[in-house]
C-alpha positions as CSV (number, residue, x, y, z in Angstrom):
1,X,0.0,0.2,-0.5
2,X,1.2,3.1,-1.3
3,X,2.1,5.9,1.7
4,X,-1.1,8.1,0.4
5,X,-3.1,5.3,0.8
6,X,-1.9,4.6,3.8
7,X,-2.3,7.8,5.4
8,X,-6.3,7.7,4.3
9,X,-6.8,4.6,5.9
10,X,-5.6,6.2,9.0
11,X,-7.3,9.4,8.4
12,X,-10.8,7.5,7.9
13,X,-9.8,5.6,11.4
14,X,-9.3,8.1,13.5
15,X,-13.0,9.5,12.1
16,X,-14.0,6.3,12.7
17,X,-12.8,6.3,16.4
18,X,-14.6,9.7,17.6
19,X,-17.8,8.1,15.6
20,X,-17.5,5.1,18.1
21,X,-16.9,6.7,21.0
22,X,-20.0,9.2,20.5
23,X,-21.9,5.2,20.8
24,X,-22.8,5.9,17.0
25,X,-23.9,4.1,14.2
26,X,-23.3,5.1,10.9
27,X,-26.7,5.9,10.2
28,X,-26.5,7.6,13.7
29,X,-24.4,11.1,12.2
30,X,-27.3,11.9,9.7
31,X,-29.4,12.1,13.7
32,X,-26.1,15.0,14.5
33,X,-26.1,16.8,10.9
34,X,-24.3,14.7,9.1
35,X,-25.7,14.0,5.4
36,X,-25.0,10.9,3.7
37,X,-23.8,8.0,6.2
38,X,-22.8,5.9,3.0
39,X,-21.0,8.6,2.4
40,X,-18.7,8.6,6.6
41,X,-18.2,4.8,5.6
42,X,-16.1,5.8,2.4
43,X,-14.2,8.3,4.3
44,X,-13.4,5.7,7.2
45,X,-12.8,3.5,4.4
46,X,-9.6,5.8,3.0
47,X,-11.9,7.7,0.9
48,X,-10.0,10.9,0.2
49,X,-11.5,14.4,1.8
50,X,-11.1,17.8,1.2
51,X,-10.5,20.5,3.4
52,X,-13.9,21.9,4.0
53,X,-15.1,17.5,4.6
54,X,-12.1,17.8,7.4
55,X,-13.8,20.7,9.0
56,X,-17.3,19.4,8.8
57,X,-16.3,16.3,10.2
58,X,-13.9,18.0,13.0
59,X,-17.8,19.9,14.0
60,X,-19.4,17.0,13.3
61,X,-17.6,15.6,16.4
62,X,-17.0,18.6,18.7
63,X,-13.6,18.4,18.1
64,X,-11.3,21.5,16.9
65,X,-9.0,21.0,13.6
66,X,-5.9,21.9,15.2
67,X,-6.4,19.0,17.7
68,X,-6.9,16.6,15.1
69,X,-4.7,17.8,12.9
70,X,-2.3,17.4,15.4
71,X,-3.0,14.0,16.3
72,X,-3.2,12.8,13.1
73,X,0.5,14.0,12.3
74,X,1.3,12.2,15.8
75,X,-0.2,9.1,13.3
76,X,1.3,9.5,10.7
77,X,5.2,9.5,12.5
78,X,5.1,6.2,14.3
């Protein structure tokens, strides 16, 4: 797997972890303001996203984008 694909998988895993910590299913994210759980499923699986989508997901999960990006950088350094 290429480095870029691996990073996208790690990004998706971090978003999945945030969702699961809240006890939400993919479908329940729509009850909390996300527009399409099937798209989120693809993101969690490693789909590339825009910076705007990253900010929208951070808002959904109530995390600061700066904190999320810092955690993401840490995971990339492993």
